[in-house]
N, C-alpha and C positions, 0 to 999 in steps of 0.2 A: 280723941279725934284721930281719925285715920286719914293719912295723906296718900293720894294716888300718884304714883310716879311711873313714867314710861319705861317699859323694859329696855334694858341696854341691848343694842344690836349684837346679834351673834355672828361674828365673822365667818364661822364655819358653816352656818346655815346659808349665808349669802353665797359662799363658794359652792355648796351643794346645788343650789338653784342654778347657778351659772353653768355648772357642769351638766346638769339635766338638760338645759336648753341646748348646750353645744353637742351633746352626744347624739349621733344619728340613730335612727330606729333600726331594729334588727334587719328589717327588709333592705336597708341600704348599706349595711356594714360590709357586705361582700364586695361593694363597688367603690368603696372609698378607703383611703388610708388616712386615719385621723391622728393628728398629733396635738396634744394638749400643752400649751405653753402658758405657764403661770407668770403674769406680769404684775408687779406691785402696783396697787391702785392709789387713788387719792381719796381723802375724806372717808366716808363710810364704806366705800368699795375697796375691799382689801385684796381682791384678786380679779383677774379677768381671763376668760378662756378664749384662745384663738384657734380656730380650726384651720388646718392646712391640708390641702388636697394634693395628692401625688397624681398629677394628670397623666403621666406616662403609664402608671399602673392602672389608672381608671380606664384608659382606652385600649391598652394592650392586654391586660389580664396577666395572671401569674404564669401562663404557659408561653409568653412571648419570647423570653430568653432561650428556652429549649428549641422553639421553632426557628429562631434565627440561626442557632447553632446547627441544626439539621440542614437547613437550606444552604448554609455556607459550606458544610461538608460535602453536600451533594454537588454543589457547583464546582468545588475543588476536584472531586472525583471526575466529573464530566470533563473538565479541562485536562486533567491527567490522561484520560482516555483519548481525547482529541489530539493531544501531543504525541501519544503513542502511535495512533493511526496516521498522523501526518508524517512521523518519522519513518514508519513502515512504507508509506507511499514514496517518500524520497529515496529510500534505500532500494525499493523495487525499481524505481525509474533508473537509478544509477546502474543497477544490475543489468536491466534490459538494454540500456544504452551502451554500456561499456563491457559487460560481462557475458551473460548468457541470455538466450532467447528460446522460447518454446515455439515450435513450428509444427505444421501438419502437412502431410503429403497429400497432394491432390493429383490423381491420375496414376498411370502405370508405367511412366517412362523410366523409372529406376527399378522396376521388377527384374529379377526376383529379389534383389537386395532389400528394396523397400516396397511396401504395398500401399495401395490407396488408403488414406485415413490413418496411417501410422503417425504417432506423435513422437516428435524428436526434440532433443536438447541441442541447441547450436552454441558452440563455444566461440564467442566473439573476441575473447582475449588471445586465442591461439595465434592469430595472424598479426597481433600487435607486437609480438615478441619474436615471431619467426615468419618466414615466407610459406605460402601454400606448397604442398608437396604433391607430386604425381601419385595418383591413387587415392588422394583424399576425397571424400564426399563433402561437398560444400553447398552452402546456401548462397545464392548470388542474385544480383539484380539483373533482370532481363535487359540486355543492352539496347534493344529496340523500344523498350518502354520500362524505364527504371522504377515506375510505380508498381510493377509486378516483380515477384521473386520466384526463382526456381531452385530445385535441388538437383544437382548434377555431380558427375565425377570428373576430377581433373585428370586428363590423359597426356598433357604435354605442357611444358613450362617455357618461359622466355628462352629463345635460342634454340629450341628443339626443332627437329624436322619430323613431321608426322605424315603418314600416308596410309591408304587402305588398299589391299589387293583382294578383290572378291570377298570383302567383309572381314578379312584378317587385318588388324590394325598394327602398324609398325611405328615405333618411336625410335628415331635415330637408328633405323634398320633392325631394331630389336622388337620382336612381337610382344605386345602387351599381354599380361595374364588375362585369359578369358575362359578358363576352364569352368568357372562358376556360372557361365551364361548358357542357359539351355539352348538346344539346337533351334527350337522354334522361335527363339528371341533374336537370333543372329540375322545379319543381312548379307547381301552378296554385292555390295557396292564397291567400285574401284574409284579412288579419287586421290588427289595430291600428286606430288608432295607439297606440303605447306610448311613454311618457316615461321615460327611464332615470334612476333615482334617483342621488343623490351616491354616490361610491365604489363604483359597480357598472357592469357591462358587459353588452352583449348580444352573444352569440356564436352563430355558425351553422357548420354543416359545409358544404363546397363541394359535396358530393353532396346537393343540396337535398331530394330526395325519398327519402333514405335516411340521415337523420341525426337523432339525438336531441340536441337543443340548447335554446337559450333559448326557442324557440317552445313547448316543452312544459314545461321546468322553470325558466323565467323568468330572472331576472338573476343574474350572477355577481359576488359580492363581490370587490373588488380584492384583498383578502388571500388569495383562493383562486387568483389568477393566479400560477403558479409561475415561469414565465419565457418568454422568446421563443424560438420554434423558429428557429434561426439557419441550420442546415446539414443537409442530408440527405447522409450520407457512405456509405450503403449502400442499394442496390447501387452499386458504383463507376461503372458505366456511366451512372447517372442521378444522380450527385452534383450537388447544386445549393445555392447560397447564396440564402436568402430575404430579401426586403426589401419590406415592404408588400404590395401586391397582386401584385407580380411574382413 
């Protein structure tokens, strides 16, 4: 007599079936991160598979970390450029406010020394450490309208006496240097004498017969003298460093 007995359960077969059900198809393996955790079972179930999804990887993909790194570096570089530009703007403001200024000549009142559209560098520090000197070419605020600025030459300083005899200008009875002024630029006026008050200056254009200056609008307060015209940098062919009457 043959007796039939039920086959004993194969624990490894049960495990394989569980794994087959838990393993994603090839079409989905690129989109999930699968971790198999074996947990002791009870009764005939010897193992159990638990699928765990990494949702950060699922939504971001493998290139997320490099992208974040590139964006971060780009932002840091952008901020570095911004700080550099901001610093340059601050330094430029400080230089223009307290140091040097670029100016452009408009008109012929300072010819032949300066011509129309010449570009100049004005030294604003010069008169913070010393007083303007006779012979200096200066940039100044127009006393009758301080919103406007002029370029003229200082011909007399506080306490001086100045006058003109048929176009020849005398400071403290000594004639001013004028050999650089062409004959056609001279005038024939006689005026004065004028005594320059404290903290004021008398200015004139080198083009004596075509200049609006202290002969018509009187003295210039020292506080209106912006700075010393130090350099003509344009046109390059006529670049020149100015010092006094030279």
